[in-house]
DSSP file (Angstrom, degrees, kcal/mol; ACC not computed):
  #  RESIDUE AA STRUCTURE BP1 BP2  ACC     N-H-->O    O-->H-N    N-H-->O    O-->H-N    TCO  KAPPA ALPHA  PHI   PSI    X-CA   Y-CA   Z-CA
    1    1 A M              0   0    0      0, 0.0     2,-0.4     0, 0.0     0, 0.0   0.000 360.0 360.0 360.0 139.5    0.0    0.0    0.0
    2    2 A H        -     0   0    0      2,-0.0     2,-0.4     0, 0.0     0, 0.0  -0.957 360.0-175.9-120.3 139.4    1.2    3.5   -0.8
    3    3 A R        -     0   0    0     -2,-0.4     2,-0.4     2,-0.0     0, 0.0  -0.978   9.7-163.4-137.6 146.8    0.0    6.5    0.9
    4    4 A N        -     0   0    0     -2,-0.4     2,-0.4     2,-0.0    -2,-0.0  -0.964   6.0-158.6-124.3 146.1    0.6   10.3    0.5
    5    5 A E        -     0   0    0     -2,-0.4     2,-0.4     2,-0.0    -2,-0.0  -0.964  10.0-150.9-123.5 148.2   -0.1   13.1    3.1
    6    6 A W        -     0   0    0     -2,-0.4     2,-0.5     2,-0.0    -2,-0.0  -0.949   8.3-159.6-121.8 134.4   -0.5   16.7    2.1
    7    7 A F        -     0   0    0     -2,-0.4     2,-1.3     2,-0.1     4,-0.1  -0.973  11.3-152.4-109.2 119.1    0.2   19.8    4.1
    8    8 A F  S    S+     0   0    0     -2,-0.5     2,-0.3     2,-0.1    -2,-0.0  -0.352  77.6   9.1 -91.6  54.0   -1.7   22.7    2.7
    9    9 A G  S    S-     0   0    0     -2,-1.3     2,-0.1     5,-0.0    -2,-0.1  -0.929 108.4 -42.4 160.0-175.9    0.9   25.2    3.9
   10   10 A S    >   -     0   0    0     -2,-0.3     3,-1.0     1,-0.1     4,-0.4  -0.424  51.1-120.5 -75.1 156.4    4.4   25.2    5.4
   11   11 A F  G >  S+     0   0    0      1,-0.3     3,-1.2     2,-0.2     5,-0.2   0.847 110.5  59.3 -63.4 -35.9    5.1   22.7    8.1
   12   12 A K  G 3  S+     0   0    0      1,-0.3    -1,-0.3     3,-0.1     4,-0.1   0.707 106.5  49.1 -68.5 -18.1    6.0   25.4   10.6
   13   13 A D  G <  S+     0   0    0     -3,-1.0    -1,-0.3     2,-0.1    -2,-0.2   0.432  89.4 102.6 -99.4  -1.4    2.5   26.8   10.3
   14   14 A S  S <  S-     0   0    0     -3,-1.2     2,-2.1    -4,-0.4    -7,-0.0  -0.658  77.5-123.7 -87.4 139.5    0.7   23.5   10.6
   15   15 A P        +     0   0    0      0, 0.0     2,-0.6     0, 0.0    -1,-0.1  -0.501  45.7 165.7 -80.5  75.2   -1.0   22.7   13.9
   16   16 A I        -     0   0    0     -2,-2.1     2,-0.1    -5,-0.2     3,-0.1  -0.810  27.9-137.4-100.1 124.0    0.8   19.4   14.7
   17   17 A A        -     0   0    0     -2,-0.6    71,-0.1     1,-0.1     2,-0.1  -0.380  25.6-100.0 -76.5 153.9    0.6   18.2   18.2
   18   18 A K        -     0   0    0     -2,-0.1     2,-0.3    20,-0.1    -1,-0.1  -0.451  46.8-145.3 -68.3 145.2    3.5   16.7   20.1
   19   19 A V        -     0   0    0     -2,-0.1     2,-0.6    -3,-0.1    -1,-0.1  -0.776  14.4-137.3-115.8 157.5    3.3   12.8   20.1
   20   20 A N        -     0   0    0     -2,-0.3    15,-0.7    16,-0.0     2,-0.5  -0.916  24.9-168.4-112.5 105.7    4.1    9.9   22.3
   21   21 A I  E     -A   34   0A   0     -2,-0.6     2,-0.5    13,-0.2    13,-0.2  -0.793   8.9-150.5 -97.8 130.3    5.8    7.2   20.4
   22   22 A T  E     -A   33   0A   0     11,-2.3    11,-1.6    -2,-0.5     2,-0.5  -0.848  11.8-157.5 -98.0 133.1    6.2    3.7   22.0
   23   23 A V  E     -A   32   0A   0     -2,-0.5     2,-0.4     9,-0.2     9,-0.2  -0.949  11.1-177.1-112.0 123.9    9.3    1.8   20.8
   24   24 A A  E     -A   31   0A   0      7,-2.4     7,-3.0    -2,-0.5     2,-0.5  -0.985  10.0-159.4-122.4 124.9    9.5   -2.0   21.1
   25   25 A I  E     +A   30   0A   0     -2,-0.4     2,-0.4     5,-0.2     5,-0.2  -0.846  15.5 173.1-108.0 132.5   12.7   -3.7   20.0
   26   26 A S  E >   -A   29   0A   0      3,-2.9     3,-2.2    -2,-0.5     2,-0.3  -0.909  68.5 -57.3-135.0 103.5   12.9   -7.4   19.1
   27   27 A G  T 3  S-     0   0    0     -2,-0.4    52,-1.7     1,-0.3    -1,-0.0  -0.438 121.0 -18.5  60.8-121.4   16.3   -8.3   17.7
   28   28 A H  T 3  S+     0   0    0     -2,-0.3    41,-2.8    50,-0.2     2,-0.4   0.176 119.7  96.4-104.2  18.2   16.8   -6.1   14.7
   29   29 A N  E <   -AB  26  68A   0     -3,-2.2    -3,-2.9    39,-0.2     2,-0.5  -0.905  54.7-164.5-107.2 135.3   13.1   -5.2   14.3
   30   30 A V  E     -AB  25  67A   0     37,-3.0    37,-2.8    -2,-0.4     2,-0.5  -0.973   1.7-161.9-120.0 128.0   11.7   -2.1   15.8
   31   31 A T  E     -AB  24  66A   0     -7,-3.0    -7,-2.4    -2,-0.5     2,-0.4  -0.931   9.2-164.8-112.0 131.9    7.9   -1.6   16.2
   32   32 A L  E     +AB  23  65A   0     33,-2.8    33,-1.9    -2,-0.5     2,-0.3  -0.885   9.9 178.4-117.2 139.3    6.5    1.8   16.7
   33   33 A T  E     -A   22   0A   0    -11,-1.6   -11,-2.3    -2,-0.4     2,-0.3  -0.940   9.7-163.8-133.0 159.2    3.1    2.9   18.0
   34   34 A T  E     -A   21   0A   0     -2,-0.3    28,-0.5    26,-0.3   -13,-0.2  -0.977  27.8-144.7-147.4 159.4    1.8    6.4   18.5
   35   35 A D  S    S+     0   0    0    -15,-0.7    -1,-0.1    -2,-0.3   -14,-0.1   0.687  91.9  19.5 -91.8 -22.7   -1.0    8.3   20.3
   36   36 A R  S    S-     0   0    0    -16,-0.1    -1,-0.1    23,-0.1     2,-0.1  -0.909 104.7 -69.8-140.5 161.3   -1.3   11.0   17.6
   37   37 A P        -     0   0    0      0, 0.0     2,-0.5     0, 0.0    23,-0.2  -0.393  49.4-161.3 -57.1 132.7   -0.3   11.3   13.9
   38   38 A A  E     -C   59   0B   0     21,-2.6    21,-2.9    -2,-0.1     3,-0.4  -0.984   4.5-153.2-120.0 119.7    3.5   11.5   13.7
   39   39 A F  E     +     0   0B   0     -2,-0.5    48,-2.5     1,-0.2    49,-0.3  -0.736  68.6   5.9-101.8 146.0    5.0   12.9   10.5
   40   40 A F  E    S-     0   0B   0     -2,-0.3     2,-0.3    46,-0.2    -1,-0.2   0.950  76.8-167.0  50.0  58.9    8.5   12.2    9.1
   41   41 A V  E     -C   57   0B   0     16,-3.0    15,-1.5    -3,-0.4    16,-1.2  -0.605   7.7-172.3 -72.5 127.6    9.3    9.6   11.8
   42   42 A W  E     -D   85   0C   0     43,-3.1    43,-2.9    -2,-0.3     2,-0.3  -0.991   8.0-161.0-130.7 132.9   13.0    8.9   11.5
   43   43 A L  E     +D   84   0C   0     -2,-0.4     2,-0.3    41,-0.2    41,-0.2  -0.855  11.0 175.1-114.1 152.8   15.0    6.2   13.3
   44   44 A D  E     -D   83   0C   0     39,-1.9    39,-2.9    -2,-0.3     7,-0.1  -0.980  27.1-149.3-148.8 152.3   18.7    6.0   13.9
   45   45 A V    >   -     0   0    0      3,-0.3     3,-2.0    -2,-0.3    37,-0.2  -0.857  32.5-139.0-121.9  91.4   21.1    3.7   15.8
   46   46 A P  T 3  S+     0   0    0      0, 0.0     3,-0.1     0, 0.0    -2,-0.0  -0.188  83.6  16.9 -56.7 138.3   23.9    6.1   16.8
   47   47 A G  T 3  S+     0   0    0      1,-0.1     2,-0.5     0, 0.0     0, 0.0   0.318 106.3  92.2  81.3  -6.0   27.4    4.5   16.4
   48   48 A I    <   -     0   0    0     -3,-2.0     2,-0.5     2,-0.0    -3,-0.3  -0.983  68.9-140.3-121.2 121.9   26.3    1.7   14.0
   49   49 A R        +     0   0    0     -2,-0.5    24,-0.5    -3,-0.1    23,-0.3  -0.702  57.9  94.7 -84.2 127.1   26.4    2.2   10.3
   50   50 A G        -     0   0    0     -2,-0.5     2,-0.3    21,-0.2    21,-0.2  -0.962  59.1-111.2 174.1-172.6   23.4    0.6    8.7
   51   51 A E  E     -E   70   0D   0     19,-2.3    19,-2.5    -2,-0.3     2,-0.2  -0.996  13.6-125.5-150.3 151.4   19.9    1.3    7.5
   52   52 A F  E     -E   69   0D   0     -2,-0.3    17,-0.2    17,-0.2     3,-0.1  -0.613  30.9-120.6 -88.1 157.2   16.2    0.6    8.3
   53   53 A D  S    S+     0   0    0     15,-1.8     2,-0.3    -2,-0.2    16,-0.1   0.612 100.7  20.9 -75.0 -13.2   14.1   -0.9    5.6
   54   54 A D  S    S+     0   0    0     14,-0.2     2,-0.3     3,-0.0    -1,-0.2  -0.970  72.7 163.4-150.6 145.5   11.8    2.2    5.9
   55   55 A N        +     0   0    0     -2,-0.3   -13,-0.2     1,-0.2   -15,-0.1  -0.979  53.9  37.7-157.4 159.0   12.5    5.6    7.3
   56   56 A S  S    S+     0   0    0    -15,-1.5     2,-0.2    -2,-0.3   -14,-0.2   0.986  83.1 139.7  59.9  60.9   11.0    9.1    7.2
   57   57 A F  E     -C   41   0B   0    -16,-1.2   -16,-3.0    -3,-0.1     2,-0.5  -0.795  56.6 -97.7-128.0 168.9    7.3    7.9    7.2
   58   58 A T  E     -     0   0B   0     -2,-0.2     2,-0.5   -18,-0.2   -19,-0.2  -0.781  30.4-158.5 -89.5 129.5    4.0    8.8    8.7
   59   59 A L  E     -C   38   0B   0    -21,-2.9   -21,-2.6    -2,-0.5   -26,-0.1  -0.942  10.3-165.0-108.9 124.1    2.9    6.9   11.8
   60   60 A L    >   -     0   0    0     -2,-0.5     3,-1.8     3,-0.4   -26,-0.3  -0.830  28.9 -97.7-111.4 147.5   -0.8    6.9   12.6
   61   61 A P  T 3  S+     0   0    0      0, 0.0   -26,-0.1     0, 0.0    -1,-0.0  -0.346 111.3  21.3 -58.7 137.6   -2.6    5.8   15.8
   62   62 A G  T 3  S+     0   0    0    -28,-0.5   -27,-0.1     1,-0.1   -29,-0.0   0.493 104.5  93.8  84.0   1.4   -3.9    2.3   15.7
   63   63 A E    <   -     0   0    0     -3,-1.8    -3,-0.4   -29,-0.1   -31,-0.1  -0.692  63.4-158.0-128.4  77.5   -1.4    1.3   12.9
   64   64 A P        -     0   0    0      0, 0.0     2,-0.4     0, 0.0   -31,-0.2  -0.163   8.2-150.4 -50.7 150.3    1.7   -0.2   14.4
   65   65 A R  E     -B   32   0A   0    -33,-1.9   -33,-2.8     2,-0.0     2,-0.6  -0.989   9.1-164.4-134.6 125.8    4.7    0.0   12.2
   66   66 A T  E     -B   31   0A   0     -2,-0.4     2,-0.3   -35,-0.2   -35,-0.2  -0.930   9.4-179.3-115.6 127.7    7.6   -2.5   12.2
   67   67 A V  E     -B   30   0A   0    -37,-2.8   -37,-3.0    -2,-0.6     2,-0.4  -0.904  17.6-137.2-122.8 151.9   10.9   -1.7   10.5
   68   68 A A  E     -B   29   0A   0     -2,-0.3   -15,-1.8   -39,-0.2     2,-0.4  -0.889  10.5-142.8-114.7 139.5   14.0   -3.9   10.2
   69   69 A F  E     -E   52   0D   0    -41,-2.8     2,-0.3    -2,-0.4   -17,-0.2  -0.809  19.6-176.8 -99.1 133.5   17.6   -2.7   10.7
   70   70 A S  E     +E   51   0D   0    -19,-2.5   -19,-2.3    -2,-0.4     2,-0.3  -0.981   5.0 170.5-133.9 149.7   20.4   -4.1    8.5
   71   71 A S        -     0   0    0     -2,-0.3   -21,-0.2   -21,-0.2     4,-0.1  -0.991  39.7-139.6-156.2 152.2   24.1   -3.5    8.6
   72   72 A R  S    S+     0   0    0     -2,-0.3     2,-0.1   -23,-0.3   -22,-0.1   0.538  88.6  82.8 -86.8  -9.5   27.3   -4.9    7.0
   73   73 A E  S    S-     0   0    0    -24,-0.5     2,-0.5     1,-0.1    -2,-0.2  -0.462  97.9 -96.1 -87.1 160.9   28.9   -4.5   10.5
   74   74 A N        -     0   0    0     -2,-0.1    -2,-0.1     0, 0.0    -1,-0.1  -0.726  52.1-174.3 -76.8 127.0   28.6   -7.0   13.3
   75   75 A I        -     0   0    0     -2,-0.5     4,-0.1    -4,-0.1    -4,-0.0  -0.906  27.6 -93.3-126.3 155.6   25.8   -5.7   15.4
   76   76 A P        -     0   0    0      0, 0.0    -1,-0.1     0, 0.0     3,-0.0  -0.143  37.8-107.4 -63.9 163.6   24.5   -6.9   18.7
   77   77 A A  S    S+     0   0    0      1,-0.1     2,-0.4     2,-0.1    -2,-0.0   0.838 111.9  36.7 -59.8 -33.8   21.6   -9.4   18.9
   78   78 A T  S    S-     0   0    0    -50,-0.1   -50,-0.2   -52,-0.1    -1,-0.1  -0.971  99.0-109.8-117.5 132.1   19.4   -6.5   20.1
   79   79 A L        -     0   0    0    -52,-1.7     2,-0.4    -2,-0.4     3,-0.3  -0.400  32.4-143.8 -61.3 131.2   19.8   -3.0   18.8
   80   80 A P        -     0   0    0      0, 0.0    -1,-0.1     0, 0.0     0, 0.0  -0.772  68.4  -0.6 -95.7 140.6   21.2   -0.6   21.4
   81   81 A G  S    S-     0   0    0     -2,-0.4     2,-0.1     1,-0.2   -37,-0.1   0.759  70.1-172.7  62.7  34.3   20.1    3.0   21.7
   82   82 A V        -     0   0    0     -3,-0.3     2,-0.4   -37,-0.2   -37,-0.2  -0.405   9.1-156.1 -61.6 129.8   17.6    3.4   18.9
   83   83 A T  E     -D   44   0C   0    -39,-2.9   -39,-1.9    -2,-0.1     2,-0.4  -0.869   5.6-160.6-107.8 146.4   16.6    7.1   18.5
   84   84 A V  E     -D   43   0C   0     -2,-0.4     2,-0.3   -41,-0.2   -41,-0.2  -0.991  10.3-179.3-127.5 128.2   13.3    8.2   17.0
   85   85 A S  E     -D   42   0C   0    -43,-2.9   -43,-3.1    -2,-0.4     2,-0.3  -0.893   1.3-175.7-124.2 154.2   12.7   11.8   15.7
   86   86 A T        -     0   0    0     -2,-0.3   -46,-0.2   -45,-0.2   -45,-0.2  -0.843  46.2 -91.0-138.3 176.8    9.6   13.4   14.2
   87   87 A L              0   0    0    -48,-2.5   -47,-0.1    -2,-0.3   -46,-0.0   0.879 360.0 360.0 -58.6 -39.8    8.7   16.7   12.6
   88   88 A R              0   0    0    -49,-0.3    -1,-0.3   -71,-0.1   -70,-0.0   0.444 360.0 360.0-100.0 360.0    7.6   18.0   16.0
């Protein structure tokens, strides 16, 4: 499924509420849930070079999102220190 979100103005002028994102890590998979719409959700694992199979996406309440991390480096069995950023 593909989805697009439209902002009819600049991001800074949009009334976007702060969100509470819950992060659950299982191995190299990260599952995110939110209480409000979260735009431009971005994940990172500081200190480990690699990538998530999806990044910079919209997370909506009631729609958990699981993303997988991969790296060419040796990484621990469970990802350490995953950070999550959003537009707000």
